[in-house]
N, CA, C and O atoms as a DFTB+ gen file, in Angstrom:
240 C
 N C O
     1  1      -2.357      43.881     137.534
     2  2      -3.493      44.786     138.074
     3  2      -3.198      45.366     136.662
     4  3      -2.179      45.936     136.273
     5  1      -4.692      44.990     135.785
     6  2      -4.802      45.453     134.828
     7  2      -5.517      46.855     135.000
     8  3      -6.475      46.830     135.773
     9  1      -5.202      48.148     134.380
    10  2      -5.981      49.372     134.763
    11  2      -7.089      49.559     134.257
    12  3      -7.193      49.372     133.045
    13  1      -8.079      49.922     134.913
    14  2      -9.741      49.903     134.898
    15  2     -10.150      51.255     135.263
    16  3     -11.319      51.620     135.143
    17  1      -9.421      51.846     135.610
    18  2      -9.800      53.921     136.146
    19  2      -9.256      54.432     134.972
    20  3      -8.119      54.163     134.584
    21  1     -10.195      55.307     134.283
    22  2      -9.995      55.829     133.084
    23  2      -9.514      57.480     133.965
    24  3      -9.581      57.764     135.161
    25  1      -9.093      58.213     132.910
    26  2      -8.419      59.808     133.331
    27  2      -9.868      60.644     133.860
    28  3      -9.752      61.238     134.932
    29  1     -11.053      60.707     133.245
    30  2     -11.750      61.372     133.673
    31  2     -12.496      60.658     135.792
    32  3     -13.010      61.233     136.751
    33  1     -12.191      59.589     135.563
    34  2     -12.729      58.824     136.658
    35  2     -11.315      59.067     137.776
    36  3     -11.425      59.304     138.978
    37  1     -10.386      58.972     137.229
    38  2      -9.318      58.952     138.416
    39  2      -9.271      60.242     138.860
    40  3      -9.042      60.465     140.049
    41  1      -9.525      61.459     137.781
    42  2      -9.682      62.822     138.111
    43  2     -10.015      63.006     139.408
    44  3      -9.539      63.581     140.387
    45  1     -11.314      62.119     139.043
    46  2     -12.878      63.090     139.954
    47  2     -12.499      61.866     141.206
    48  3     -13.203      62.041     142.201
    49  1     -11.673      60.855     141.313
    50  2     -11.597      60.413     142.346
    51  2     -10.578      60.832     143.393
    52  3     -10.765      60.654     144.597
    53  1      -9.459      61.414     142.864
    54  2      -8.073      62.210     143.609
    55  2      -8.969      63.551     144.004
    56  3      -8.350      64.061     144.938
    57  1     -10.067      64.304     143.740
    58  2     -10.322      65.568     143.849
    59  2     -11.407      64.729     145.451
    60  3     -11.175      64.869     146.652
    61  1     -12.383      64.026     144.867
    62  2     -12.960      63.665     146.076
    63  2     -12.506      62.905     147.041
    64  3     -13.257      62.641     147.981
    65  1     -11.184      62.400     147.003
    66  2     -10.721      61.676     148.152
    67  2     -10.122      62.762     148.472
    68  3     -10.168      62.568     149.687
    69  1      -9.316      64.276     148.323
    70  2      -8.697      65.027     148.830
    71  2      -9.717      65.854     149.594
    72  3      -9.447      66.094     150.771
    73  1     -11.177      66.458     148.942
    74  2     -11.559      66.799     149.890
    75  2     -12.504      66.405     151.090
    76  3     -13.120      67.133     151.868
    77  1     -12.408      64.668     150.978
    78  2     -12.972      64.091     152.192
    79  2     -12.112      63.826     153.060
    80  3     -12.474      63.396     154.155
    81  1     -10.482      64.069     152.697
    82  2      -9.682      63.870     153.488
    83  2      -8.856      65.380     154.507
    84  3      -8.098      65.446     155.475
    85  1      -9.466      66.268     153.705
    86  2      -9.265      68.102     153.634
    87  2     -10.679      67.969     155.038
    88  3     -10.530      68.209     156.236
    89  1     -11.821      67.564     154.398
    90  2     -12.645      67.402     155.722
    91  2     -12.466      66.863     156.840
    92  3     -12.842      67.470     157.843
    93  1     -12.027      65.960     156.920
    94  2     -11.503      64.804     157.997
    95  2     -10.647      65.667     159.011
    96  3     -10.825      65.618     160.228
    97  1      -9.750      66.420     158.425
    98  2      -9.191      67.081     159.147
    99  2      -9.616      68.847     159.685
   100  3      -9.218      69.456     160.678
   101  1     -10.231      69.139     158.965
   102  2     -10.867      70.518     159.582
   103  2     -11.921      69.900     160.481
   104  3     -11.856      70.619     161.478
   105  1     -12.782      69.058     160.692
   106  2     -13.606      68.667     161.705
   107  2     -13.157      67.884     162.710
   108  3     -13.898      67.383     163.555
   109  1     -11.676      67.715     162.654
   110  2     -10.652      66.814     163.483
   111  2     -11.884      65.473     163.801
   112  3     -12.461      65.202     164.854
   113  1     -11.969      64.920     162.647
   114  2     -12.429      63.583     162.817
   115  2     -11.909      62.358     161.625
   116  3     -11.619      62.506     160.438
   117  1     -11.927      61.255     162.392
   118  2     -11.056      60.255     161.374
   119  2     -11.635      59.405     160.179
   120  3     -11.165      58.486     159.508
   121  1     -13.062      60.196     160.175
   122  2     -13.548      59.652     158.910
   123  2     -12.621      60.173     157.414
   124  3     -12.619      59.680     156.286
   125  1     -11.828      61.447     158.021
   126  2     -11.427      61.779     156.642
   127  2     -10.645      60.683     156.136
   128  3     -10.428      60.582     154.929
   129  1     -10.147      59.745     157.087
   130  2      -9.184      58.654     156.606
   131  2      -9.590      57.874     155.588
   132  3      -8.773      57.255     154.905
   133  1     -11.666      57.788     155.252
   134  2     -11.523      57.137     153.936
   135  2     -11.741      58.224     153.000
   136  3     -12.740      58.199     152.282
   137  1     -11.031      59.031     152.947
   138  2     -10.440      59.634     152.088
   139  2      -9.197      59.175     150.664
   140  3      -9.164      59.503     149.477
   141  1      -8.253      58.240     151.568
   142  2      -7.404      57.597     150.926
   143  2      -8.171      56.842     150.374
   144  3      -7.944      57.185     149.214
   145  1      -8.989      55.992     150.290
   146  2      -9.164      54.716     149.281
   147  2      -9.403      55.248     148.072
   148  3      -8.578      54.898     147.228
   149  1     -10.588      56.266     147.542
   150  2     -10.310      57.164     146.473
   151  2      -8.857      57.680     146.015
   152  3      -8.609      57.511     144.821
   153  1      -8.265      58.043     146.486
   154  2      -6.884      58.691     146.136
   155  2      -6.328      57.471     145.893
   156  3      -5.850      57.349     144.765
   157  1      -6.250      56.514     146.637
   158  2      -5.402      55.204     146.270
   159  2      -6.105      54.806     144.704
   160  3      -5.381      54.377     143.805
   161  1      -6.870      54.909     144.604
   162  2      -7.948      53.902     143.862
   163  2      -7.382      55.073     142.372
   164  3      -7.397      54.638     141.221
   165  1      -7.104      55.962     142.570
   166  2      -6.951      57.167     141.059
   167  2      -5.624      57.139     140.951
   168  3      -5.156      57.413     139.846
   169  1      -4.759      56.822     142.004
   170  2      -2.818      56.768     141.663
   171  2      -2.680      55.570     141.136
   172  3      -1.930      55.373     140.180
   173  1      -3.279      54.782     141.612
   174  2      -2.996      53.075     140.985
   175  2      -3.639      52.703     139.591
   176  3      -3.372      51.671     138.976
   177  1      -4.718      53.895     139.082
   178  2      -5.657      53.290     138.737
   179  2      -6.051      51.843     138.359
   180  3      -5.890      51.281     137.275
   181  1      -6.579      51.387     139.448
   182  2      -6.554      50.170     139.704
   183  2      -8.033      50.298     140.714
   184  3      -7.997      50.909     141.782
   185  1      -8.956      49.813     140.340
   186  2     -10.081      49.834     141.367
   187  2     -10.739      48.551     141.245
   188  3     -11.463      48.243     140.297
   189  1     -10.316      47.413     142.770
   190  2     -10.665      46.199     142.785
   191  2     -12.510      45.870     142.753
   192  3     -13.096      44.893     142.287
   193  1     -13.130      47.229     143.508
   194  2     -14.641      46.778     143.010
   195  2     -14.809      46.973     141.527
   196  3     -15.123      45.885     141.044
   197  1     -14.752      47.663     140.844
   198  2     -14.542      47.084     139.432
   199  2     -14.437      45.374     138.667
   200  3     -15.071      44.806     137.777
   201  1     -13.557      45.079     139.353
   202  2     -13.486      43.842     138.671
   203  2     -14.679      42.637     138.676
   204  3     -14.750      41.785     137.790
   205  1     -15.477      42.706     139.674
   206  2     -16.872      41.980     139.796
   207  2     -17.583      41.772     139.007
   208  3     -18.083      40.803     138.437
   209  1     -17.629      43.379     138.987
   210  2     -18.702      44.058     138.070
   211  2     -18.801      44.195     136.439
   212  3     -19.730      44.477     135.682
   213  1     -17.270      43.832     136.221
   214  2     -16.656      43.769     134.857
   215  2     -16.320      45.404     134.185
   216  3     -16.133      45.696     133.004
   217  1     -16.322      46.249     135.317
   218  2     -16.526      47.803     134.602
   219  2     -15.302      48.067     134.792
   220  3     -14.602      47.888     135.789
   221  1     -14.971      48.679     133.388
   222  2     -14.083      49.824     133.002
   223  2     -14.016      51.206     132.342
   224  3     -14.236      51.298     131.134
   225  1     -13.733      52.239     133.050
   226  2     -13.951      53.304     132.301
   227  2     -12.143      53.533     131.333
   228  3     -11.816      54.460     130.592
   229  1     -11.675      52.830     131.570
   230  2     -10.398      53.086     131.007
   231  2     -10.408      52.826     129.359
   232  3     -10.660      51.718     128.884
   233  1     -10.062      54.139     128.461
   234  2     -10.272      53.739     127.072
   235  2      -8.638      53.064     126.701
   236  3      -7.560      53.566     127.017
   237  1      -8.806      52.158     126.161
   238  2      -7.582      51.262     125.390
   239  2      -7.921      51.219     123.727
   240  3      -7.167      50.621     122.958
């Protein structure tokens, strides 16, 4: 897996994921589990959706 998520994209994904997960906890909803997806893509620096679209925000 090549890195295709850049620094700013990674930071925003982690923040948004944490907010969604926190809102799920606050409102006692299982929808907060969706926050795991942006957190994981931010931590692993890889977004599977970017591959077929040939997008990369990583500056190399």
